[in-house]
C-alpha positions, 0 to 999 in steps of 0.5 A: 512455483515453490512447492507446498513443502519448500517455501518456508525453509532457510535454504530457499533461494530468493532474489532481492532488489531495490534500485530506488535511491531513498532519501528519508527524514524530516525536511528532505523534501526541500532537496527535491530540486537537486534530485530532479535536476539530475534527471531532467529539465521539464518536470511533470508534477502528478498529484491530486486536489487534496494535496493541492488544497493542503498546500503541499504542491506550491512549495515543491513547484517553487523549489523546482522553478527556483532551480531553473526547471520548468514545471507542469502540474497534473492534479486530477488524480482520484482516490482510486485512479482510473484508466482514463485519468492515467491515459490523459495524464500520460498524454499530457506529459508527452505533449508537455515534453516533460523528461522527469515526473514527480509523483506527489501524494498518496498511493493514488498519485504515486501509482498514477505517476508511475503508470502515466510514465509508461503511457507518456513514453510508449503511447497507447493506453495503460491497459496495454501494460497490464500484468507483469513486465509488459512495459517494453523499456525504460520510461520517463524517470519518476521521483516519488514523494509520498504524503501519506504513510501507507502506500509504499508505492515509492519503492515498488514496481507496481501501479494499481489502476481502476478499470471501471468497465470491468469494475476491476483494479488492474495491476501494472507491474514492471521494473521499468516503473521503479522510481529513481528516487524516493523522497520520504519526508514525514513532515509532509504527513503532518496535515493529513486528517485523522481518517486518512492517517488511519486508513493509509496506516492500516494499508501499511500494516497490511503490506507488512503482514502480508509480506511477512506471511506470503509464500514468496517471503524471504529472510530480508523481507521478513526482517523489514516486515517485522520491524514495520509491524512494530513501528506501525503498531506503536505509532498508528494511534498517536499519529491518528489522534495527535497528528502534530506529533512528529515522532509518531509521524516519523514512526509511521512514515518509516514503517510504511517505507519498510513495509513497501520494500518488504512487499515489493520483494515478497508479495501481497495476498488474500487481503489485497485480493479482497480489498482491491475487489471492494475498491474496484466494485464499490470505490471504497478507499484502498487502505480502509478496504484492506483494513476491514478484511485483514483480521479475517485473513490473518485468522484464516492463514494462522494454521499454515504460519503459526510461528509467524502469527505468534511473532507478529503478535510479539511485534505488536507488543502482545504477550504471545510468548509461551502461548499455543498456536490457537491462543496466539492466533486468537490474541493477535486477531482480537488485537487487530479487531480492537485496533480497527474499532479504536481507529474508527475503521467501518465494518463492511456493512457500514461501508455499504457492502451488502450480501448481494455484492458477494458473487461479484466480489468473490469473482473479482477477488479470485482474479487477483494475481497475489492469490498464489502467494497466500500461505493457504488456499483461497478459492471462491469458497474461501473468499465467500466465507471470508467476505461473509465473516466480514459482513457480520458486524458481531465478528468485530465484537469479540469477547476478551479483546486484547488491549490496544497496540502499544498499551501492554 
């Protein structure tokens, strides 16, 4: 564990790894058969009903079959994938004899594909692989094809699965789960509805912000996170409200990819602890849950990372140069609140969160493995204060709100 005085300096040693081959660009999804054929002959496509309804599965399946590959589709992934779902998919992949998995969809589908790879390879239940490096060896290889610009799961070693018995979003983290190939095609996001574009986009922004300010951040992840913040801030509103704008979709997809690499080599922290508690207890979508909490945690953390908070503001095109730490913090936090309003992200009360939920939300948030990497202490008292602040609708109605990202 890095000590309190030595986690910010340039002399801090750090590892950085990216074993996943990345194929990025409009139209690269058409090359999927080439990459899959190099890994196997029988393909399990893990996806969800929304991706099927959007017409994105059929072209991929046809491309694979035209290349002489056998396919089996598992399209039962929920918005917050459950242990039982992952176990059923993993068992189905093993029964089908699939030797490669294509994860096609948002974070839920990609996480399910990675977690199911462990179950398909080693049996049992995904609960057996909870935690860090509990997967005993190489798994059925995964090719990840994101259809949202938000998750970053195509380039991380993590899969988040909901254990409904515990009301808990458990983490499976292992280098064995890293996708072999990430096929990152912005055109796959063109049909994404505005609400999902906004929610997943805010998830990507949260990844970048938390990676940049985490105690285990490093110069490489910092560079990626800052560029991700810049790209997402510039393009998220246009992608949300002008969904057919290919340039905006490309900016969001690239920002999400970079944010995924950044947090995959740094960490997430208190925002994700709160967001995953909301998702596990109340089944709130992951991106929206994170978004509702992001400004409050940024404000809480700013005293420990004043320079980074101001630099985040500059990446968001805010005039933080020359401002003192408090003014830079206030401008950055106000801009985040304003962005949530413009995107139509609900407040906690609007999402159905009540004060009676607080004790359980705090308890679950305290269990999150990312908490030690938050730049300042977050224990039960701090989480309660943060949830209470987010529960106050007036907290989103700040005076002197900054202009929208990209307006300055």
